C-alpha positions as CSV (number, residue, x, y, z in Angstrom):
1,C,-8.7,-96.4,42.6
2,R,-8.9,-93.0,40.8
3,L,-12.6,-93.2,40.5
4,V,-12.9,-93.6,44.3
5,L,-10.7,-90.6,44.9
6,E,-12.7,-88.5,42.3
7,S,-15.9,-89.6,44.1
8,L,-14.5,-88.5,47.5
9,A,-13.3,-85.1,46.0
10,D,-16.8,-84.6,44.5
11,G,-18.4,-85.4,47.9
12,Y,-16.2,-82.8,49.6
13,R,-17.3,-80.3,47.0
14,R,-21.0,-81.0,47.5
15,T,-20.5,-80.8,51.3
16,L,-18.6,-77.5,50.9
17,D,-21.4,-76.1,48.7
18,E,-24.0,-77.1,51.3
19,L,-22.0,-75.5,54.2
20,E,-21.5,-72.3,52.2
21,A,-25.2,-72.2,51.3
22,L,-26.2,-72.6,54.9
23,T,-23.7,-70.1,56.4
24,G,-23.6,-67.6,53.6
25,A,-19.8,-67.6,53.9
26,R,-17.3,-68.6,51.4
27,T,-14.5,-71.0,52.5
28,R,-11.1,-70.1,51.1
29,V,-9.1,-73.2,52.2
30,V,-10.0,-76.9,52.6
31,H,-7.9,-78.7,55.2
32,I,-7.4,-82.4,54.9
33,V,-5.9,-84.2,57.9
34,G,-5.2,-87.8,58.9
35,G,-4.5,-90.5,56.4
36,G,-6.0,-88.6,53.5
37,A,-3.3,-86.0,53.9
38,R,-0.8,-88.6,52.6
39,N,-2.6,-89.0,49.3
40,W,-1.4,-86.3,46.9
41,L,-3.9,-87.3,44.2
42,L,-6.8,-87.1,46.6
43,N,-5.6,-83.7,47.7
44,Q,-5.1,-82.4,44.1
45,L,-8.5,-83.8,43.0
46,T,-10.1,-82.1,46.0
47,A,-8.5,-78.7,45.1
48,D,-9.7,-79.1,41.5
49,A,-13.2,-80.2,42.5
50,C,-13.7,-77.5,45.1
51,G,-11.8,-74.7,43.3
52,R,-10.0,-74.0,46.6
53,R,-6.5,-74.2,48.0
54,V,-6.1,-77.5,49.9
55,V,-3.7,-77.7,52.9
56,A,-2.9,-81.3,53.7
57,G,-1.6,-82.4,57.1
58,P,-0.9,-83.2,59.8
59,E,-1.3,-86.9,59.2
60,E,-1.7,-87.5,62.9
61,A,-3.8,-84.5,63.7
62,S,-5.9,-86.2,66.4
63,A,-2.8,-87.5,68.3
64,L,-1.1,-84.1,68.0
65,G,-4.2,-82.3,69.2
66,N,-4.5,-84.6,72.2
67,L,-0.9,-84.2,73.1
68,L,-1.1,-80.4,73.0
69,V,-4.2,-80.3,75.1
70,Q,-2.6,-82.6,77.7
71,A,0.5,-80.5,77.7
72,R,-1.6,-77.4,78.3
73,A,-3.5,-79.1,81.1
74,L,-0.2,-80.2,82.8
75,G,1.2,-76.8,82.6
76,D,3.9,-77.8,80.1
77,L,2.4,-75.4,77.5
78,P,1.9,-72.0,79.1
79,R,-1.4,-70.2,78.6
80,G,0.2,-67.4,76.6
81,V,1.4,-69.9,73.9
82,A,-1.1,-70.5,71.1
83,I,-1.8,-74.2,70.7
84,R,-2.5,-73.6,67.0
85,G,0.9,-72.1,66.5
86,V,2.7,-75.0,68.2
87,A,0.7,-77.5,66.1
88,R,1.6,-75.6,62.9
89,A,5.3,-75.6,63.9
90,S,5.2,-79.4,64.8
91,A,3.9,-80.7,61.5
92,T,4.8,-80.6,57.8
93,L,1.9,-79.3,55.7
94,S,1.5,-79.6,51.9
95,E,-0.4,-77.1,49.7
96,F,-2.4,-78.0,46.6
97,L,-3.8,-75.4,44.3
98,P,-6.7,-76.0,41.8
99,V,-5.6,-76.5,38.3
100,P,-7.7,-74.5,35.8
101,V,-9.5,-76.6,33.2
102,P,-8.7,-75.4,29.7
103,T,-11.6,-74.0,27.8
104,R,-12.1,-74.2,24.1
């Protein structure tokens, strides 16, 4: 199981490297949402592989986003209220920092 998670984390790193090469911009934070946000080992391995802070959650990001967009469309979420702020206040997020590899 760990090998699979390490492979996923390495895949995220390669994709991040490609995106940064294409855009010329450095990404400071990697966000993991959905089911992967529940796996602390995947999140830590991703932080380590990418050398970036990982923010995990919300686990049900798609459902939460859908709900907030519908609330805005129905007028239950006024225009002056930032959807992103409501989403952030509605979910528990976890943070993972890269662990430096000791050198000899």
